[in-house]
C-alpha positions, -999 to +999 in steps of 0.1 A: +596-025+308+578-032+342+543-024+343+522-029+374+489-050+369+462-042+394+425-042+400+411-008+389+401+013+419+379+044+420+409+067+420+417+054+384+385+064+372+398+096+353+428+076+339+404+048+328+383+070+309+413+087+293+428+053+283+395+040+267+394+072+244+432+064+235+423+027+228+395+035+205+415+059+183+445+036+182+429+003+173+401-008+147+398-042+163+387-027+198+353-012+207+338+005+236+303+010+248+295+043+234+276+052+269+314+052+284+320+085+266+291+102+285+303+091+319+318+116+344+349+108+365+325+106+394+301+083+377+330+060+366+345+060+402+310+048+415+310+022+386+343+008+397+332+006+433+302-015+421+321-037+399+347-046+426+319-056+449+307-085+422+322-118+416+312-118+379+328-087+368+363-071+369+385-044+354+423-049+356+445-023+344+483-021+336+499+011+348+534+022+335+548+054+351+517+065+366+499+061+333+473+034+323+486+016+293+464-015+290+431-031+304+414-063+305+376-066+315+354-095+325+315-089+323+292-115+334+267-124+305+232-122+318+215-152+327+248-171+324+277-186+344+301-171+317+318-138+315+330-119+285+365-110+283+379-080+265+415-068+265+436-040+248+469-025+251+481+012+239+498+008+206+534+021+220+532-009+244+525-037+219+548-067+219+560-065+255+538-092+267+513-068+283+482-085+265+492-119+275+499-108+313+465-091+316+446-120+300+465-145+324+455-120+353+419-123+342+420-160+341+437-161+375+410-138+390+383-162+372+399-193+388+403-179+424+379-152+430+349-152+405+319-174+406+319-176+369+324-212+351+341-201+318+354-169+301+343-162+265+357-137+239+351-128+204+382-119+182+385-111+147+403-137+128+425-111+111+438-101+147+464-128+145+485-114+175+455-117+197+443-151+186+478-162+194+478-148+228+443-162+236+453-198+225+488-196+244+468-187+275+445-217+271+414-205+253+399-229+227+380-222+196+342-223+205+325-211+174+339-199+141+328-178+112+307-157+132+306-122+113+305-088+126+303-055+109+331-031+117+329+005+102+309-008+073+332-038+066+323-073+075+348-094+096+351-131+103+354-137+140+361-165+162+345-171+196+369-185+221+362-200+255+383-213+285+367-229+316+378-214+350+357-237+373 
């Protein structure tokens, strides 16, 4: 399977909003800002224009047969030279290497185009596949045993970090 990995553009807005809705339904380890559900396609397109004009934020998507199937985001943390990475792939496309390809593309962007010093992420310890991908891509454990509440259950997490500058 060959998916195209590219920076999300304004004309991807509707597909990106639809992808986010699908990802939330398919995974209990992926969360989205609830405000995204309130965005119109036009508002999302404007958001993508603004994001693409920064050097501390990016949305990169995987597209297969004209359908978005995965996404990686980097969002600059306020008052910091770090960006928070988030990645998700639609369940039917798991185990094809897309998650790793998206993470590697975000790291490449971080090193070449961003003005960030590091990328951080928080992953649930039970998400062994994701932890494996992040470590394989060069992320190191930064802080362990952070606990988050997920749908009424507490989950142990690991904060991971990779330097890009």
